N, C-alpha and C positions, 0 to 999 in steps of 0.2 A: 504495498500500497503503501505511498507518496504524503509523504505527511506535508504540510503545510508550511512548512519552512525550507522542507527538499525544493517543493514546487516553487518558493521563493527566489531562490538559490537560481534555481535555472531559469528563473523567465529574469533575472537582471544578467546572470550569461549573456543567455537571447539576445536582453537589449546591449549591452555590452561589444558582440561582436556588429552588430550593426550600426552603433556608435565610429563602429572600428573602422565600418567598409566603408561607411558617408564619411569619411577621415579623407580615406584611399583613394577614391572615389575623385572625389573634390580635388586630390591634387593631378589624377589622370587627364581629368577636364581642364585644370589650370594648367599645365603642359601641352595639352593639345592644341589651347586656344594661341600658343606663342609661338606652335607650326606651321599655325593660321586657318587649322581646325572651329567650323563655328557652331560650338551648342544650340541642337533643335530639339533633342530631349532627353530627361532623365530619366532612368527607372520606369525605363514602358514594362507593364506587365500585362499580358493578354492567359489570358485559360493554356497558348502554348510555350509559355516563355518569358521569360524577361532581359531582356534590353536598359548593360548599366549608363551607358548615352547611345544619342542616336546622333550626330555631326555632319556636317557639311562642308567638303575641302573642294573647293572649285564644282566642276561636273560629277563627282561623287559623291556619291550619302554613303554614309563611314557609318555600318557598327561595331560598337566595338565594346568587349569584354572586361571586366578589367580585375586580376586577378593580385589578389594578396597573402602570400607566407611570410610567414616567422622565419622561417628559414628554410635555404633551400635542401636541406637534410635529406628529407624523403620527395624529393625529384626539382623543388621550388614550385614558383606559382603557373611556372609556362607548362608545366608536368604535367599540371591540375585542370587543364579543360580536355575533356572526356570528348571522345565521339557522340558522347549522346549529348553532352549538355553543346556541342558543336551544331548540335543537330539542330538543340529545343530552339537554337540563338537566331538560325536560319529559317525555323518556322515561323517566328515570334516576329521577325524581316519581312518576312508575308505579307502577315497575318496586317504590318505597320502597314507597308503597298497601299494591300486594299483598300486600308479604314481611309490613308489617304488620298486614293484614286490616281497611284503615282502609274506612267506608265512604264515602263521597263524599257522601253524603244526610247526614251526620248532621259533617260537617268540612268548614269555607269552605280552602279552601290560595289561598295567592298567592307569585308568583314576581317580588322583589326584586333589585336589586344594588349593590354597594357599591361604585363607585368609588373611587380615588384614585393622584392625579395630581400627581407632584414626593412629596415629603413626607409623612411619616404620618398626619400632625396635617390634613392637607385628604381631610379624606374625605365623598362624597357620598352620600346614603342618599335613592335611587330605588326609591319602594315602587310594587307592580305594575308592574312594566317591563317585563313581555311576560307 
């Protein structure tokens, strides 16, 4: 049986993880802005998945997955992006395009990843990651 104390502790842990994730997503967004990307949406959610950042860079609509790992001991942030996660991001992107009535004949898309291993300033931007 889960006690109220254990439930409270788990909830605090979850909230802390989300707050930390938001900090790293903001750092990634700020970095991408310095590289000429304009943020169109943050944390786009649908039943098919979530996209951390949706940006525009010139003619490209860029869907960005941000991954943070405290340590690279178990493969690091880049190694944490499974094929399943890639598929969810792609499906969510398709849904976003449909919702916004964006025609792929007139718009190029790209899937990028920003990884952060350890410190927040240890950013790695991978264009066309998948």
